[in-house]
C-alpha positions as CSV (number, residue, x, y, z in Angstrom):
1,M,-3.3,3.4,0.2
2,T,-4.6,2.2,-2.9
3,Y,-2.7,3.0,-6.0
4,I,-4.3,3.8,-9.6
5,I,-1.9,1.6,-11.5
6,S,0.6,-0.1,-8.9
7,P,2.7,0.8,-6.3
8,P,5.2,3.2,-6.8
9,E,8.3,1.0,-6.4
10,D,7.2,-1.0,-9.2
11,A,10.2,-0.7,-11.7
12,A,8.2,-0.5,-14.9
13,L,6.4,2.6,-13.6
14,Q,9.5,4.1,-12.6
15,A,10.9,3.6,-15.6
16,H,7.6,4.9,-17.6
17,L,7.3,8.0,-15.3
18,Q,11.4,8.7,-16.0
19,K,10.7,8.5,-19.6
20,L,7.9,11.0,-19.5
21,R,9.7,13.3,-17.4
22,T,12.7,13.1,-20.1
23,Q,10.5,13.6,-23.0
24,L,9.0,16.9,-21.2
25,H,12.5,18.1,-20.5
26,E,14.4,17.5,-23.8
27,D,12.4,20.1,-25.4
28,P,11.0,22.8,-23.0
29,E,8.5,25.2,-23.7
30,L,7.5,28.7,-22.7
31,S,5.2,29.2,-19.7
32,W,1.7,29.3,-21.0
33,Q,2.7,27.7,-24.5
34,E,3.0,24.1,-23.2
35,H,1.1,22.7,-26.0
36,R,3.2,19.4,-26.5
37,T,3.3,19.0,-22.9
38,T,-0.4,19.4,-22.3
39,R,-0.8,17.1,-25.2
40,L,1.6,14.2,-23.5
41,V,-0.1,14.9,-20.1
42,R,-3.6,14.5,-21.5
43,Q,-2.6,11.2,-23.4
44,E,-1.3,9.8,-20.3
45,L,-4.6,10.9,-18.3
46,E,-6.7,9.1,-21.1
47,A,-4.4,6.0,-20.9
48,L,-5.3,5.8,-17.3
49,C,-9.2,5.9,-18.1
50,L,-9.3,9.2,-15.9
51,E,-12.2,11.5,-16.6
52,P,-10.9,14.7,-18.4
53,V,-11.8,18.1,-16.9
54,P,-12.2,20.7,-19.4
55,L,-10.1,23.8,-18.4
56,G,-11.2,26.3,-20.8
57,L,-7.6,26.9,-21.6
58,P,-5.4,26.3,-24.3
59,T,-2.8,24.3,-22.1
60,G,-2.9,22.7,-19.2
61,A,-4.6,19.1,-18.2
62,A,-6.9,17.8,-15.4
63,A,-9.0,14.9,-14.5
64,L,-11.3,13.6,-12.0
65,L,-10.4,10.7,-9.8
66,W,-13.4,8.6,-8.8
67,L,-13.0,6.2,-6.0
68,S,-16.2,4.1,-4.9
69,G,-18.5,6.2,-7.2
70,R,-17.5,9.6,-6.0
71,I,-15.1,12.1,-6.8
72,S,-11.9,11.5,-4.1
73,T,-10.9,14.0,-1.5
74,P,-7.9,15.0,-1.5
75,C,-7.3,14.3,-5.1
76,P,-3.8,13.3,-6.0
77,S,-2.0,15.0,-8.7
78,L,1.0,14.3,-11.1
79,R,3.8,17.1,-11.1
80,I,6.6,16.5,-12.9
81,P,9.1,19.5,-11.8
82,A,11.5,21.2,-14.0
83,G,15.3,20.4,-13.4
84,P,18.3,18.1,-14.6
85,T,17.1,15.1,-15.9
86,A,20.4,12.9,-14.9
87,P,19.6,9.7,-12.9
């Protein structure tokens, strides 16, 4: 398997993802009103140099993942589930 950044076992990546998860859950937003969440996820996608996909919605974020000059299938996604943020 090829990873975009580094293997998920990487401690720095795990720490970064945990920080994102904590940020998102410290100040929850109502469904369909996740403007701060959308902004944060879009910033993370841009930092990974992923091509944004316009959704035509005020909230939500998506990006294309290109592998070898074509869109990958299936395309992986990042989902940060709601729940406790305790380690």
